[in-house]
DRENKOL-571324 format. One line per field, with one value per residue (C-alpha): residue number from 1; residue in one letter; x, y, z. Coordinates in Angstrom, 3 decimals. Layout:
BEGIN
num = (NUM; ...) .
residuo = (a; ...) .
X = (X; ...) .
Y = (Y; ...) .
Z = (Z; ...) .
//
This chain:
BEGIN
num = (1; 2; 3; 4; 5; 6; 7; 8; 9; 10; 11; 12; 13; 14; 15; 16; 17; 18; 19; 20; 21; 22; 23; 24; 25; 26; 27; 28; 29; 30; 31; 32; 33; 34; 35; 36; 37; 38; 39; 40; 41; 42; 43; 44; 45; 46; 47; 48; 49; 50; 51; 52; 53; 54; 55; 56; 57; 58; 59; 60; 61; 62; 63; 64; 65; 66; 67; 68; 69; 70; 71; 72; 73; 74; 75; 76; 77; 78; 79; 80; 81; 82; 83; 84; 85; 86; 87; 88; 89; 90; 91; 92; 93; 94; 95; 96; 97; 98; 99; 100; 101; 102; 103; 104; 105; 106; 107; 108; 109; 110; 111; 112; 113; 114; 115; 116; 117; 118; 119; 120; 121; 122; 123; 124; 125; 126; 127; 128; 129; 130; 131; 132; 133; 134; 135; 136; 137; 138; 139; 140; 141; 142; 143; 144; 145; 146; 147; 148; 149; 150; 151; 152; 153; 154; 155; 156; 157; 158; 159; 160; 161; 162; 163; 164; 165; 166; 167; 168; 169; 170; 171; 172; 173; 174; 175; 176; 177; 178; 179; 180; 181; 182; 183; 184; 185; 186; 187; 188; 189; 190; 191; 192; 193; 194; 195; 196; 197; 198; 199; 200; 201; 202; 203; 204; 205; 206; 207; 208; 209; 210; 211; 212; 213; 214; 215; 216; 217; 218; 219; 220; 221; 222; 223; 224; 225; 226; 227; 228; 229; 230; 231; 232; 233; 234; 235; 236; 237; 238; 239; 240; 241; 242; 243; 244; 245; 246; 247; 248; 249; 250; 251; 252; 253; 254; 255; 256; 257; 258; 259; 260; 261; 262; 263; 264; 265; 266; 267; 268; 269; 270; 271; 272; 273; 274) .
residuo = (m; r; n; s; p; p; p; n; i; l; g; a; v; i; m; g; v; a; f; a; a; l; i; g; c; e; m; i; e; s; h; p; y; d; t; k; i; s; g; e; c; d; l; i; e; k; s; v; q; r; v; e; q; q; l; k; d; s; s; e; i; t; f; a; v; i; s; d; t; q; r; w; y; d; e; t; e; d; c; v; n; a; i; n; e; r; g; d; i; d; f; v; l; h; c; g; d; f; a; d; f; g; l; t; k; e; f; v; l; m; r; d; l; l; s; k; l; d; v; p; y; l; t; a; i; g; n; h; d; c; l; a; t; g; d; d; v; y; k; k; v; y; g; p; t; n; y; a; f; t; a; g; n; v; r; i; i; s; l; n; t; n; a; l; e; y; d; y; s; e; k; v; p; d; f; s; f; m; g; n; e; l; y; n; v; d; d; a; v; e; k; s; i; v; l; m; h; a; p; p; y; s; d; v; f; n; n; n; v; n; e; i; f; h; h; i; v; s; e; l; r; g; i; q; f; c; l; h; g; h; t; h; s; l; g; v; e; d; i; f; g; d; g; i; l; y; y; e; c; p; c; i; e; k; r; k; y; l; l; f; t; i; h; n; e; g; y; d; y; e; v; v; d; f) .
X = (31.952; 29.610; 30.910; 31.121; 29.446; 31.736; 33.073; 31.096; 27.808; 28.618; 29.426; 26.173; 24.202; 25.904; 25.327; 21.677; 21.117; 22.815; 20.757; 17.520; 18.402; 19.175; 15.911; 14.004; 15.454; 14.592; 11.021; 10.486; 9.979; 10.278; 9.793; 6.517; 8.469; 11.265; 11.622; 12.055; 9.562; 8.630; 6.892; 6.626; 8.142; 8.737; 5.117; 4.938; 7.565; 5.876; 2.430; 3.688; 5.226; 1.954; -0.214; 2.029; 2.383; -1.280; -2.650; 0.066; -2.211; -5.479; -7.555; -9.872; -8.969; -11.119; -9.843; -11.167; -10.028; -9.898; -8.384; -7.724; -8.016; -6.163; -7.571; -10.667; -9.545; -12.974; -14.200; -11.020; -11.459; -15.072; -14.000; -11.343; -13.955; -16.409; -13.814; -12.754; -16.351; -16.701; -14.124; -14.071; -11.460; -7.892; -6.210; -6.820; -5.435; -5.024; -4.835; -2.850; -3.088; -2.532; -1.459; -2.846; 0.256; 3.010; 3.388; 5.163; 2.447; -0.230; 1.501; 1.993; -1.618; -2.974; -0.547; -1.659; -5.328; -4.772; -2.604; -5.809; -6.909; -7.021; -5.600; -2.541; -2.864; -0.825; -0.404; 0.193; 1.724; -0.605; 0.240; -0.333; 1.984; 4.769; 4.528; 7.459; 9.343; 6.358; 8.093; 10.872; 8.410; 6.249; 9.284; 10.286; 6.818; 5.773; 8.595; 9.181; 6.841; 6.882; 6.542; 4.573; 3.423; 1.478; -1.735; -2.692; -2.403; -2.921; -0.059; -0.799; 1.419; 1.563; 2.845; 3.801; 1.859; 2.239; 4.581; 3.694; 4.793; 8.283; 8.489; 9.255; 12.694; 12.120; 10.708; 7.026; 5.583; 8.671; 8.524; 11.627; 9.854; 6.628; 8.500; 10.082; 6.575; 5.983; 8.860; 9.941; 6.796; 6.409; 4.591; 1.952; 0.687; -2.423; -3.935; -2.770; -4.178; -2.627; -2.884; -2.140; -3.243; -3.673; -5.006; -4.040; -5.445; -5.599; -3.908; -0.793; -0.215; 2.430; -0.079; 2.669; 3.070; -0.543; -0.411; 2.884; 1.530; -1.618; 0.336; 2.370; -0.678; -2.585; 0.296; 0.391; -0.464; -4.233; -4.857; -8.155; -8.532; -6.822; -7.534; -7.048; -8.221; -7.272; -10.521; -12.444; -15.292; -16.773; -16.550; -15.764; -14.322; -12.905; -10.352; -8.776; -11.862; -10.434; -12.311; -9.715; -11.714; -10.332; -12.170; -12.093; -12.289; -13.888; -12.284; -13.043; -15.229; -17.892; -17.992; -17.638; -15.069; -14.777; -14.854; -13.427; -13.351; -11.083; -11.925; -11.512; -14.510; -13.436; -14.207; -17.057; -17.237; -19.269; -19.470; -19.895; -21.313; -20.228) .
Y = (-58.271; -56.514; -56.162; -52.654; -52.061; -51.935; -48.414; -48.092; -48.859; -46.518; -43.731; -44.259; -44.047; -40.780; -39.309; -40.342; -38.721; -35.512; -35.434; -35.976; -33.147; -30.841; -31.653; -31.210; -27.747; -26.704; -27.920; -25.629; -22.213; -20.190; -20.255; -18.621; -16.177; -15.323; -11.718; -12.255; -10.021; -10.243; -7.360; -3.699; -2.373; 1.001; 1.936; 4.700; 6.808; 6.354; 7.182; 10.236; 11.607; 11.146; 12.712; 15.705; 16.425; 15.987; 17.955; 20.587; 23.607; 22.066; 23.753; 20.736; 17.039; 13.924; 10.581; 7.208; 5.310; 1.519; -0.771; -4.326; -6.034; -9.120; -12.379; -10.631; -10.688; -10.766; -7.812; -5.892; -6.491; -5.306; -2.190; -1.387; -1.689; 0.499; 3.240; 3.113; 3.528; 6.873; 8.931; 11.666; 10.277; 11.628; 8.875; 6.121; 5.757; 2.255; 2.052; -1.192; -4.958; -6.096; -9.488; -11.747; -13.788; -11.649; -14.039; -12.747; -14.205; -12.256; -8.957; -9.812; -10.910; -7.773; -5.512; -6.980; -6.376; -2.797; -2.035; -2.154; 1.127; 3.937; 6.328; 6.189; 4.582; 5.342; 3.101; 2.683; -0.495; -2.716; -4.918; -8.109; -6.702; -6.758; -10.489; -12.785; -11.197; -9.030; -5.813; -6.441; -7.394; -4.339; -2.069; -3.657; -3.528; -0.147; 1.695; 3.454; 2.909; 6.644; 9.190; 12.264; 13.894; 16.951; 16.828; 20.353; 22.282; 19.214; 17.387; 13.681; 12.003; 8.196; 6.641; 3.224; 2.851; -0.915; -0.755; -4.175; -5.989; -4.495; -5.402; -1.741; -2.225; 0.641; 4.145; 3.445; 6.036; 7.848; 11.212; 12.472; 12.010; 13.528; 16.500; 17.182; 17.586; 20.405; 22.584; 21.619; 21.937; 23.946; 27.265; 26.090; 23.509; 24.736; 21.505; 18.140; 14.615; 11.683; 8.146; 5.133; 1.579; 1.287; 4.317; 5.457; 3.284; 0.225; -3.065; -2.635; 1.102; 2.195; 3.569; 4.922; 7.774; 8.552; 12.108; 12.919; 11.540; 13.626; 16.786; 16.526; 15.689; 18.653; 20.975; 19.895; 22.686; 22.920; 19.366; 18.162; 14.609; 11.229; 7.985; 4.423; 0.833; -2.199; -3.057; -3.864; -1.582; 1.699; 4.564; 8.187; 9.190; 12.283; 10.215; 13.057; 15.258; 18.266; 18.146; 16.178; 13.278; 9.806; 8.181; 4.396; 2.586; -0.880; -3.960; -4.469; -7.476; -4.956; -3.731; -0.063; 2.635; 6.195; 9.187; 12.610; 15.871; 18.571; 22.102; 25.707; 25.625; 22.419; 18.873; 16.520; 12.926; 9.996; 6.230; 4.469; 0.967; -1.087) .
Z = (5.715; 3.245; -0.290; -1.806; -5.213; -8.241; -8.985; -12.207; -10.472; -7.573; -10.013; -11.876; -8.644; -7.649; -11.093; -10.983; -7.589; -8.733; -11.947; -10.065; -7.670; -10.576; -12.354; -9.095; -8.577; -12.108; -11.746; -8.743; -10.335; -7.134; -3.393; -2.303; -0.149; -2.543; -3.646; -7.369; -9.144; -12.792; -14.508; -13.635; -10.388; -8.650; -9.273; -6.663; -8.405; -11.781; -10.413; -8.531; -11.710; -13.600; -10.899; -10.256; -13.947; -14.865; -11.890; -11.550; -11.995; -10.807; -8.115; -7.878; -7.654; -7.421; -6.163; -5.080; -1.985; -1.697; 0.915; 2.055; -1.318; -0.063; -1.503; -2.959; -6.569; -8.233; -6.189; -6.964; -10.680; -10.478; -8.597; -11.204; -13.940; -12.032; -11.505; -15.151; -16.286; -14.475; -16.303; -13.623; -11.206; -11.274; -9.254; -6.708; -3.179; -1.691; 2.127; 2.134; 2.566; -0.999; 0.356; 3.053; 3.884; 2.395; -0.537; -3.628; -5.854; -3.961; -4.685; -8.351; -8.856; -7.182; -9.038; -12.357; -11.496; -10.325; -13.355; -15.401; -13.830; -16.370; -13.777; -11.505; -8.098; -4.986; -1.980; 1.728; 3.146; 5.211; 8.175; 6.151; 3.475; 6.086; 6.848; 6.021; 3.073; 2.144; 3.199; 0.652; -2.085; -1.428; -1.697; -5.002; -6.557; -5.152; -3.432; -0.089; 2.844; 3.660; 0.875; -0.152; -3.369; -4.476; -6.494; -7.498; -4.236; -2.013; -0.299; 0.236; 2.823; 2.895; 6.135; 7.423; 10.691; 11.223; 14.219; 15.624; 12.464; 12.821; 16.501; 17.159; 15.552; 13.085; 13.383; 12.785; 12.450; 11.186; 12.951; 11.142; 7.830; 9.176; 10.620; 7.259; 5.834; 8.304; 7.229; 3.710; 1.636; -1.542; -1.161; -3.660; -1.143; 0.666; 2.006; 3.359; 3.593; 5.473; 4.080; 6.316; 6.919; 10.692; 12.618; 16.119; 18.927; 16.640; 17.466; 15.291; 15.804; 18.337; 20.796; 23.057; 20.579; 19.702; 21.025; 19.298; 16.041; 16.422; 17.203; 14.007; 11.886; 13.310; 12.336; 8.681; 6.305; 5.865; 7.131; 5.667; 6.989; 7.375; 5.509; 6.694; 6.312; 8.449; 10.272; 7.040; 8.089; 6.907; 9.341; 10.089; 13.461; 15.107; 17.016; 18.991; 19.283; 17.490; 14.185; 12.173; 10.760; 10.123; 7.220; 7.391; 4.066; 4.159; 2.650; -1.021; -0.154; 0.965; -2.657; -1.699; -2.304; -1.027; -3.348; -2.476; -4.389; -2.954; -4.103; -3.032; -0.681; 1.078; 0.023; -0.859; 0.375; -0.933; -0.386; -3.726; -4.141; -7.137) .
//
């Protein structure tokens, strides 16, 4: 028969194991997929307030478009510096994919780089931003995945179009939200722009509803064009053949951003290398 250790020794062993477990837990700062966020959050609401206030009576607006900055931190920093040097840009639109794997640290690192912009930036959620707990982190750092704001007389509508990442369990695209933009818009709005990550007919879009999506977009007040990222390439396409152009912003690795100026006569478009 095996002898049991004396009670004092057994107690010391238990205490030692418990202490080691406690120290081990304290040494681990966080899980890579936790949703604890340090620093500034709810950035969409703050940026919307700045843009709407600063451009309230403007008949001309100028904005830059970037996309798919995931893992390209040096290029993102260079792009931020290049935009800041211009001094003629009112705000920046980001077509999504801040993260590559949905890691909390990825969102925080990218947020801290983009926070160095001298102007507000507004976002769309990308399909990589939805991975793991990324959807929750995105909502904490930025805010809702469907929202709209008005810059001067232009309504900019940001949509979640990453249906595949939600396994079709949510309304993606959200036609209720889109329909509201048809009928409940301020009279001062004369033009509309749609911002998204994945365009119709792409791999993560719900391509069963392409025509419905297009119908609503085409009915938006003074629709100018749509913006998207996702494929990491530069392009312009009339997807539905009715004159509504979809401008595709390349990933930041290509060291390019898009520049638009909306004015009374229409709009100007430029691809800028940095």
